[in-house]
PLY file of the C-alpha trace (Angstrom):
ply
format ascii 1.0
element vertex 99
property float x
property float y
property float z
element edge 98
property int vertex1
property int vertex2
end_header
113.29 131.80 99.65
116.36 131.62 101.81
116.85 127.87 102.23
115.86 127.72 105.89
113.54 124.72 105.38
116.24 122.75 103.59
118.77 123.60 106.31
116.40 122.46 109.06
115.59 119.19 107.27
119.29 118.49 106.67
119.92 119.05 110.39
117.17 116.51 111.19
118.79 114.05 108.79
122.11 114.48 110.59
120.38 113.80 113.91
118.82 110.69 112.34
122.29 109.47 111.31
123.92 110.23 114.67
121.07 108.67 116.67
120.99 105.65 114.32
117.26 106.08 113.63
115.60 103.96 110.95
113.85 106.83 109.12
112.34 110.31 109.29
108.60 110.64 108.72
106.49 113.72 108.02
102.95 114.61 107.04
102.27 116.83 104.03
98.94 118.13 102.73
98.28 116.99 99.15
96.93 120.41 98.14
100.23 122.08 99.16
102.00 121.48 95.86
105.06 123.57 96.75
105.73 121.59 99.94
105.05 118.27 98.23
107.48 119.11 95.43
110.08 120.32 97.93
110.01 117.12 99.97
109.69 114.67 97.07
111.97 116.28 94.49
114.54 118.29 96.38
114.89 116.23 99.55
114.00 112.86 97.95
111.33 111.79 100.44
108.97 109.03 99.33
105.39 108.14 100.20
105.61 105.94 103.29
104.03 102.50 103.49
101.89 103.77 106.40
100.40 106.59 104.33
96.65 106.20 103.80
95.50 105.78 100.22
92.33 107.11 98.62
89.47 104.72 97.97
85.93 105.08 96.65
84.70 105.33 100.23
87.38 107.49 101.81
89.52 110.39 100.57
92.53 111.78 102.42
93.88 115.29 102.09
97.35 114.40 103.38
100.09 111.87 102.80
102.86 110.55 104.98
106.36 110.89 103.52
109.56 109.32 104.80
113.24 108.99 104.13
115.25 106.03 105.32
118.61 106.21 107.01
120.94 104.89 104.27
122.89 102.89 106.86
119.77 101.14 108.14
117.56 100.74 105.06
116.48 97.13 104.63
118.57 95.27 102.04
115.52 93.64 100.44
114.21 97.05 99.30
117.41 97.72 97.36
117.35 94.29 95.72
113.80 94.75 94.39
114.41 98.12 92.71
115.53 97.87 89.07
118.42 100.10 88.03
116.20 102.09 85.65
113.88 103.00 88.53
116.65 104.45 90.67
115.83 108.00 91.82
117.33 110.70 89.68
117.66 114.25 90.87
118.20 115.93 87.48
114.98 117.95 87.46
115.83 119.32 90.87
119.07 120.93 89.70
117.09 123.38 87.59
114.50 123.98 90.29
114.66 126.95 92.64
113.68 124.83 95.65
117.15 123.36 96.13
119.17 126.54 95.93
0 1
1 2
2 3
3 4
4 5
5 6
6 7
7 8
8 9
9 10
10 11
11 12
12 13
13 14
14 15
15 16
16 17
17 18
18 19
19 20
20 21
21 22
22 23
23 24
24 25
25 26
26 27
27 28
28 29
29 30
30 31
31 32
32 33
33 34
34 35
35 36
36 37
37 38
38 39
39 40
40 41
41 42
42 43
43 44
44 45
45 46
46 47
47 48
48 49
49 50
50 51
51 52
52 53
53 54
54 55
55 56
56 57
57 58
58 59
59 60
60 61
61 62
62 63
63 64
64 65
65 66
66 67
67 68
68 69
69 70
70 71
71 72
72 73
73 74
74 75
75 76
76 77
77 78
78 79
79 80
80 81
81 82
82 83
83 84
84 85
85 86
86 87
87 88
88 89
89 90
90 91
91 92
92 93
93 94
94 95
95 96
96 97
97 98
């Protein structure tokens, strides 16, 4: 792996900042564990509130991930997150996905 995916996503994040967008959204297949780990662990994307969730009647093979623009993230989200639940990127430092 040469880091091309990470470079491209970082470029999109810079565009998001420059264009003052609220967030970046993407769709990821649940069965693609490598991609899911890359986006969630290395790039710190989270499951978006618009992502469908599995029920007894309906199963989805994808999820919608997003990352907010730190300058535009709603203040109420930050107030409701306890300090112990803050995202930590320690496991990613040992992972090959971020190199």
